[in-house]
C-alpha positions in Angstrom: -72.7 22.6 -12.0 -70.2 22.1 -14.4 -72.7 23.1 -17.0 -73.7 26.3 -15.5 -70.0 27.4 -15.4 -69.6 26.6 -19.6 -72.9 28.5 -20.0 -71.9 31.6 -18.2 -68.0 31.0 -19.7 -69.8 30.6 -23.6 -71.7 33.6 -22.7 -69.1 36.1 -21.3 -66.5 34.7 -24.7 -69.6 35.7 -26.6 -70.1 38.8 -25.9 -66.4 40.0 -25.4 -66.0 38.5 -29.0 -69.1 41.1 -30.3 -67.7 43.9 -28.6 -64.6 43.7 -30.0 -65.5 42.6 -33.4 -67.0 45.8 -34.1 -63.9 48.2 -34.8 -64.0 48.2 -38.4 -67.3 50.3 -39.0 -65.9 53.2 -36.7 -63.1 53.1 -38.9 -65.4 53.1 -41.9 -67.4 55.8 -40.5 -64.2 58.0 -40.1 -63.4 58.0 -43.6 -66.9 58.7 -44.6 -66.7 62.2 -42.5 -63.1 63.0 -43.6 -64.1 62.7 -47.6 -67.6 64.3 -46.3 -65.5 67.5 -44.6 -63.0 67.7 -47.6 -66.0 67.6 -49.8 -67.5 70.3 -48.0 -64.5 72.4 -48.1 -63.7 71.5 -51.9 -67.8 73.4 -52.5 -66.5 76.2 -50.4 -63.5 77.0 -52.3 -65.0 76.7 -55.8 -68.0 78.9 -54.5 -65.9 81.9 -53.9 
């Protein structure tokens, strides 16, 4: 019985850490989108 509880607790811990640990990727995507928007506006300015 104790082994089942420990396994369940371990799985919940792993899933929680996996869900909370992926924030760095989101920040990188935001930075890339900002850079792309800046380059888009620069190319529009040079076209005029």
